[in-house]
ZATI-969293 format. One line per 10 residues: number of its first residue (from 1); their letters; for each residue x negated, y negated, z of C-alpha. Coordinates in nm, 4 decimals. Each point is the difference from the previous one (the first is absolute). Layout:
N
NUM) a) X,Y,Z | ...
***
This chain:
353
1) msapanppan) 4.5671,-10.7169,22.8553 | -0.1557,-0.2217,-0.2784 | 0.1556,-0.3265,-0.0851 | 0.0775,-0.0704,-0.3719 | -0.2407,-0.1981,-0.2095 | 0.2495,-0.2703,-0.0744 | 0.1056,-0.2676,0.2520 | 0.3428,0.0649,0.1702 | 0.3100,-0.1424,-0.1736 | 0.2822,-0.1736,0.1783
11) gatpagahgl) -0.1820,0.0167,0.3234 | -0.0239,0.3676,0.0049 | -0.2748,0.1427,0.2256 | -0.1804,0.3067,-0.1296 | 0.0579,0.3220,0.1887 | -0.2791,0.0571,0.2432 | -0.0923,-0.3698,0.0243 | -0.0002,-0.1483,0.3537 | 0.0880,0.3343,0.1372 | 0.3482,0.0046,-0.1603
21) tareiaaels) 0.1380,0.3399,-0.1071 | 0.1667,0.0668,-0.3205 | 0.3405,0.0279,0.1896 | -0.0696,-0.3352,0.1570 | -0.0707,-0.1650,-0.3395 | 0.3068,0.1542,-0.1505 | 0.2186,-0.1418,0.2869 | -0.1623,-0.3518,-0.0478 | 0.0711,0.0035,-0.3809 | 0.3477,0.1402,0.0563
31) dsllfpsale) 0.1085,-0.2886,0.2380 | -0.2044,-0.2855,-0.1505 | 0.0415,0.0658,-0.3744 | 0.2313,0.2828,-0.0959 | 0.3083,-0.0508,0.2116 | 0.0146,-0.3796,-0.0385 | 0.0264,0.0329,-0.3717 | 0.1880,0.3331,-0.0251 | 0.3331,-0.1679,-0.1192 | -0.1856,-0.1942,-0.2660
41) vdqasavpvs) -0.1727,0.3016,-0.1201 | 0.3257,0.1998,-0.0238 | 0.1332,-0.2581,-0.2519 | -0.3383,-0.0326,-0.1926 | -0.0682,0.1711,-0.3310 | -0.3137,0.1571,0.1427 | -0.1838,0.0287,0.3343 | -0.2482,-0.2943,0.0245 | -0.3481,0.0976,-0.0882 | -0.1158,-0.2028,0.2948
51) hldalasagl) 0.1729,0.2542,0.2363 | -0.1906,0.2883,-0.1563 | -0.3130,-0.2029,0.0106 | 0.0336,-0.0499,0.3616 | 0.0313,0.3592,0.0738 | -0.2976,0.0687,-0.2195 | -0.2040,-0.2770,0.1860 | 0.1001,0.1685,0.3244 | -0.1579,0.3338,-0.1177 | 0.3404,0.1633,-0.0065
61) ygmagppdhg) -0.0188,0.1336,-0.3595 | -0.2849,0.2246,0.1283 | 0.2275,0.1459,0.2797 | -0.0419,0.3542,-0.1366 | -0.3586,-0.0325,-0.1335 | -0.3294,0.1146,0.1459 | -0.2104,-0.2615,0.1711 | -0.3072,0.0732,-0.2281 | 0.2080,-0.1247,-0.2906 | 0.1480,-0.2986,0.1670
71) glglepeeam) 0.2998,0.1534,0.1589 | 0.1288,-0.0015,0.3532 | 0.0261,0.3716,0.0494 | 0.2908,-0.0354,0.2284 | 0.1347,0.2990,0.2006 | 0.3584,0.0905,-0.0993 | 0.1630,-0.1446,0.3070 | -0.1502,-0.3496,-0.0508 | 0.0729,0.0156,-0.3729 | 0.3581,0.0818,0.0704
81) evierlasgc) 0.0305,-0.3019,0.2361 | -0.1535,-0.2247,-0.2534 | 0.2750,0.1163,-0.2482 | 0.2611,-0.0599,0.2683 | -0.1186,-0.3467,0.1052 | -0.0340,-0.1267,-0.3622 | 0.3380,0.1387,-0.0860 | 0.1558,-0.1921,0.2907 | -0.1247,-0.3208,-0.1673 | 0.0913,0.0585,-0.3629
91) ltttfvwlqh) 0.1114,0.3269,-0.1343 | -0.0403,-0.1108,-0.3568 | -0.3690,-0.0908,0.0342 | -0.0674,0.3179,0.2083 | 0.1776,0.2095,-0.2695 | -0.2333,-0.1197,-0.2765 | -0.3145,0.0254,0.2305 | 0.0815,0.3575,0.1198 | -0.0156,0.1441,-0.3452 | -0.3638,-0.0884,-0.0252
101) haavravsia) -0.1232,0.2411,0.2603 | 0.0994,0.3154,-0.1988 | -0.2679,-0.0939,-0.2491 | -0.2569,-0.0740,0.2569 | 0.0523,0.3382,0.1669 | 0.0001,0.1842,-0.3325 | -0.3234,-0.1675,-0.1260 | -0.1628,0.0588,0.3418 | 0.0697,0.3604,0.0031 | -0.0994,0.0405,-0.3611
111) ggavaeqwlr) -0.3597,-0.1346,0.0570 | -0.2507,-0.0060,-0.2507 | -0.0281,-0.2571,-0.2975 | 0.3671,-0.0989,0.0237 | -0.0431,-0.0976,0.3697 | -0.3253,-0.1855,-0.0645 | 0.1840,-0.2073,-0.2638 | 0.3334,-0.0644,0.1626 | -0.0005,0.0481,0.3778 | -0.1764,-0.3220,0.1122
121) plcdgerrag) 0.2030,-0.2286,-0.2158 | 0.3220,0.1727,0.1023 | -0.0939,-0.0190,0.3767 | -0.0912,-0.3648,-0.0465 | 0.3345,-0.0720,-0.1676 | -0.1981,-0.1297,-0.3111 | 0.1827,0.2550,-0.2003 | 0.3533,0.0774,0.1117 | 0.1927,0.3205,-0.0788 | 0.3506,0.1345,-0.0268
131) vafaglrrpg) 0.1261,0.3542,-0.0546 | 0.1926,0.1930,-0.2577 | 0.0684,0.3411,0.1327 | 0.3717,-0.0170,0.1164 | 0.0936,0.2009,-0.2955 | -0.1773,0.2995,0.1346 | 0.2794,0.0483,0.2704 | 0.2753,0.0314,-0.2666 | 0.1133,0.3490,-0.1119 | -0.0174,0.1016,-0.3617
141) ppllaaeqtg) -0.2678,-0.0572,-0.2800 | -0.2847,-0.2391,0.0993 | 0.0872,-0.3606,-0.0452 | -0.3681,-0.0706,-0.0741 | -0.2253,0.2432,-0.2113 | -0.3656,0.0031,-0.0778 | -0.1754,0.1447,-0.2925 | -0.3798,0.0170,-0.0399 | -0.1174,-0.1600,-0.3187 | -0.3688,0.0384,-0.0246
151) eswaitgaap) -0.1770,-0.2044,0.2698 | 0.3340,-0.1702,0.1106 | 0.3512,0.0717,0.1042 | 0.3279,-0.1044,-0.1685 | 0.2863,-0.0734,0.2444 | 0.3489,0.0005,-0.1295 | 0.3360,-0.0418,0.1969 | 0.1230,-0.2326,0.2508 | -0.0692,-0.0981,0.3546 | 0.3256,-0.1050,0.1576
161) wvtgwslidv) -0.1325,-0.2033,0.2777 | -0.3194,-0.2275,0.0044 | -0.0138,-0.2782,0.2605 | -0.2063,-0.3143,-0.0147 | -0.0118,-0.0580,-0.3901 | -0.1895,-0.3270,-0.0758 | -0.1432,0.0233,0.3567 | -0.1990,0.3175,-0.0514 | -0.2993,0.0847,-0.2212 | 0.0157,0.3677,-0.0304
171) mlvaarvpam) 0.2403,0.2851,0.0675 | -0.0588,0.3348,0.1596 | 0.1871,0.2215,-0.2513 | 0.0936,0.3658,0.0374 | 0.0862,0.2020,-0.3227 | 0.0523,0.3716,-0.0305 | -0.2125,0.1954,-0.2544 | 0.2367,0.2493,-0.1712 | -0.2848,0.1543,-0.2030 | -0.1608,0.1321,0.3261
181) pgapvlwllv) 0.1479,0.2920,0.1986 | 0.2532,-0.1198,0.2600 | -0.0049,-0.3549,-0.1595 | -0.2303,-0.1600,0.2647 | -0.0046,-0.3620,0.0958 | -0.2617,-0.2331,-0.1591 | -0.0855,-0.3026,0.2109 | -0.1438,-0.2930,-0.1871 | -0.0383,-0.3843,0.0013 | 0.1721,-0.1946,-0.2720
191) davegqglsv) -0.0221,-0.3734,-0.0297 | 0.3378,-0.1721,0.0776 | 0.0093,-0.1893,-0.3175 | 0.2648,0.0195,-0.2839 | -0.1071,0.0901,-0.3414 | -0.1715,0.3039,-0.1729 | 0.2902,0.2200,0.0659 | 0.1045,-0.1302,0.3487 | 0.3109,-0.2116,0.0437 | 0.2111,-0.0830,0.3197
201) erlrleavda) 0.3560,-0.0828,0.0818 | 0.0593,-0.1900,0.3169 | 0.2444,0.1505,0.2437 | 0.2138,-0.2421,0.2000 | 0.0291,0.1011,0.3624 | 0.2481,-0.1029,0.2760 | -0.2875,-0.0507,0.2265 | -0.3790,-0.0424,-0.0405 | 0.0720,-0.1164,-0.3476 | -0.2998,-0.2127,0.0084
211) svtvraafdg) -0.2224,0.3052,0.0038 | 0.0329,0.0016,-0.3785 | 0.0940,0.3670,-0.0344 | 0.0051,0.1359,-0.3501 | 0.0694,0.3087,-0.2110 | -0.3214,0.0784,-0.2138 | 0.0238,0.1808,-0.3169 | -0.3099,0.1685,-0.1361 | -0.0150,0.0803,-0.3615 | -0.3431,0.1804,-0.0542
221) vqvsedrvig) -0.1891,-0.2349,0.2240 | -0.3639,0.1021,-0.0237 | -0.1871,0.0281,0.3246 | -0.3750,0.0673,-0.0067 | -0.1548,0.2917,0.2026 | -0.1798,-0.2421,0.2344 | 0.3402,-0.1146,0.1311 | 0.1023,0.3638,0.0992 | 0.0076,0.0468,0.3837 | 0.0732,0.3778,-0.0081
231) iepfahwqer) 0.2358,0.2757,-0.0768 | 0.1881,0.2017,0.2665 | 0.2693,0.2780,-0.0122 | 0.3499,-0.1385,0.0155 | 0.0675,0.2135,0.3022 | -0.2931,-0.1640,0.1845 | 0.1487,-0.3388,-0.0634 | 0.3438,0.1046,0.1248 | -0.1606,0.1056,0.3330 | -0.1873,-0.3412,0.0284
241) dagglrpngh) 0.3073,-0.1951,-0.0944 | 0.2072,0.1780,0.2748 | -0.2587,-0.0976,0.2570 | -0.0263,-0.3686,-0.1313 | 0.3456,-0.1084,0.1055 | -0.1085,-0.1966,0.2973 | -0.1131,-0.3418,-0.1090 | 0.3380,-0.1019,-0.1451 | 0.1611,0.0724,0.3416 | -0.2101,-0.2746,0.1430
251) lslglarrca) 0.1469,-0.2496,-0.2475 | 0.3308,0.0695,0.1588 | -0.1336,-0.0345,0.3599 | -0.1677,-0.3333,-0.1080 | 0.3326,-0.1309,-0.1108 | 0.1794,0.1244,0.3151 | -0.2914,-0.1744,0.2108 | 0.0858,-0.3344,-0.1657 | 0.3721,0.0426,0.0652 | -0.0732,0.0739,0.3665
261) rllggpagla) -0.2082,-0.3243,0.0344 | 0.2753,-0.2083,-0.1742 | 0.2748,0.1478,0.2208 | -0.1873,-0.0172,0.3265 | 0.1779,0.0811,0.3262 | 0.1188,0.3427,0.0971 | 0.0831,0.0940,-0.3622 | -0.3449,-0.0879,-0.1351 | -0.1695,0.1818,0.2990 | 0.2131,0.3190,-0.0772
271) igelvverrr) -0.0995,-0.0146,-0.3589 | -0.3661,-0.0483,0.0944 | 0.0083,0.3074,0.2250 | 0.1546,0.2016,-0.2883 | -0.2793,-0.1195,-0.2289 | -0.2553,0.1536,0.2415 | 0.1945,0.3173,0.0141 | 0.0363,0.0354,-0.3811 | -0.3804,-0.0767,-0.0290 | -0.0708,0.2992,0.2082
281) hlaggdvgql) 0.2228,0.2139,-0.2114 | -0.1790,-0.1061,-0.3152 | -0.3415,0.0604,0.1529 | 0.0714,0.3256,0.1914 | 0.1990,0.2135,-0.2454 | -0.1331,0.2656,-0.2279 | 0.0660,-0.0225,-0.3667 | 0.3389,0.1628,0.0325 | 0.1176,-0.2554,0.2540 | -0.1021,-0.3123,-0.1993
291) praraeaael) 0.3237,-0.0156,-0.2035 | 0.1981,-0.0267,0.3161 | -0.2364,-0.2608,0.1424 | 0.0221,-0.2057,-0.3179 | 0.3792,0.0150,0.0045 | 0.0111,-0.1077,0.3693 | -0.2403,-0.2899,-0.0844 | 0.2167,-0.1204,-0.2960 | 0.3203,0.0388,0.2032 | -0.1562,-0.2111,0.2854
301) alaaatslvi) -0.0850,-0.2862,-0.2472 | 0.3535,0.0001,-0.1379 | 0.1504,-0.0045,0.3537 | -0.2452,-0.2756,0.1129 | 0.0825,-0.2149,-0.3116 | 0.3655,0.0590,0.0445 | -0.0165,-0.1205,0.3656 | -0.1869,-0.3163,-0.1216 | 0.2752,-0.0733,-0.2660 | 0.2768,0.0442,0.2732
311) etggravlmd) -0.1983,-0.2249,0.2479 | -0.0595,-0.2591,-0.2758 | 0.3641,-0.0068,-0.0943 | 0.1383,-0.1811,-0.3073 | -0.3414,-0.1637,-0.0846 | -0.1305,0.3415,-0.0695 | 0.1550,0.0178,-0.3408 | -0.1823,-0.3072,-0.1134 | -0.3144,0.0531,-0.2126 | -0.2137,-0.2079,0.2451
321) smaqllarqa) 0.0827,0.2174,0.2822 | -0.2556,0.2523,0.1054 | 0.2554,0.2447,0.1069 | 0.1363,0.0618,-0.3444 | -0.3572,0.0477,-0.1286 | -0.0857,0.2555,0.2611 | 0.3268,0.1808,-0.0585 | -0.0605,0.0228,-0.3768 | -0.3524,0.1294,0.0615 | 0.1224,0.2499,0.2573
331) ifllvfgqtp) 0.2380,0.1352,-0.2771 | -0.2963,0.0133,-0.2382 | -0.2070,0.1989,0.2458 | 0.2707,0.2649,0.0327 | -0.0787,0.1206,-0.3529 | -0.3588,-0.1179,-0.0661 | -0.2198,0.3139,0.0067 | 0.2995,0.2201,0.0703 | -0.0445,0.3674,-0.0636 | 0.2727,0.2600,0.0001
341) aikseqlrlr) -0.1028,0.1076,0.3565 | 0.0248,-0.3537,0.1247 | 0.3303,-0.0614,-0.1710 | 0.1340,0.3105,0.1739 | -0.1125,-0.1273,0.3326 | 0.1499,-0.3371,-0.0694 | 0.3324,0.1387,-0.0966 | 0.0051,0.2073,0.3292 | -0.0690,-0.3004,0.2045 | 0.2752,-0.1864,-0.1761
351) arp) 0.2516,0.2753,0.0694 | -0.0552,-0.0074,0.3691 | 0.3065,-0.1421,0.1948
***
């Protein structure tokens, strides 16, 4: 693992330095930086850039990137544990950081000139990315459409969910191409800057509001051909999306881990054992079993946060209580990244006596 070029921020140690693994660095940052300021971040207008700088200095923006371009090249199990440990410190910061890795993976797979230009700065965290493809999951006409205009593409429509506005430099955007058979998905990188047809409206969230999540409107935004990552059949994307449900489950497990630590005693121990079990379910199931595993992880986070609220008592309703923060975040995680299959499993779990 290669250390980033810039010196570590906020005392963060680069992954690979002094024999420390990425999961160990994530645990250090979680306990020393993220968790102590989680309540403050919850009430802030935006995640502190210093938090994201610390993750970049530790090399964690390159978690999904290849080592020959400055990435860590983590195996899936270690990457999932990094997500879990960071989420146990500050879900809001982790939520912003997590979006970045979709762009790293997409650019890495694309290779060629786009990878040569973008992969190293993305892995270093010099350039930070968000995503704009949630609309692909919605039924009906495409929310974002692309039309080729000479040597560029014109993007029109809306992206209902873009996280990290003002904290990211670029968006990984997915737009359907109606003029092509089957309306395939065009993937491209778009600067996260208002103007020239791009405008945003901030969404107010009951939890992770400091993630600065927006709705982005595209009115003929022009994107040059060198920003195109690739085109794939919509059915291929649907298959990949069904297999990519796992990471968000580890956000829930990270939250449950923090609740277990705060509870301590037999209750905390029992939750910790369930975290281990749910982690095995997320790792061991095939694609068809992932919705159930995701539902179980979210249910555990909610149950753990509820136990913490009960244990805390009346103070849990005060805004300076960690219990209320974790409870709100657990509710958020019930529906973040929810698919119809996950929702069905969640309702089934809720209906049990």
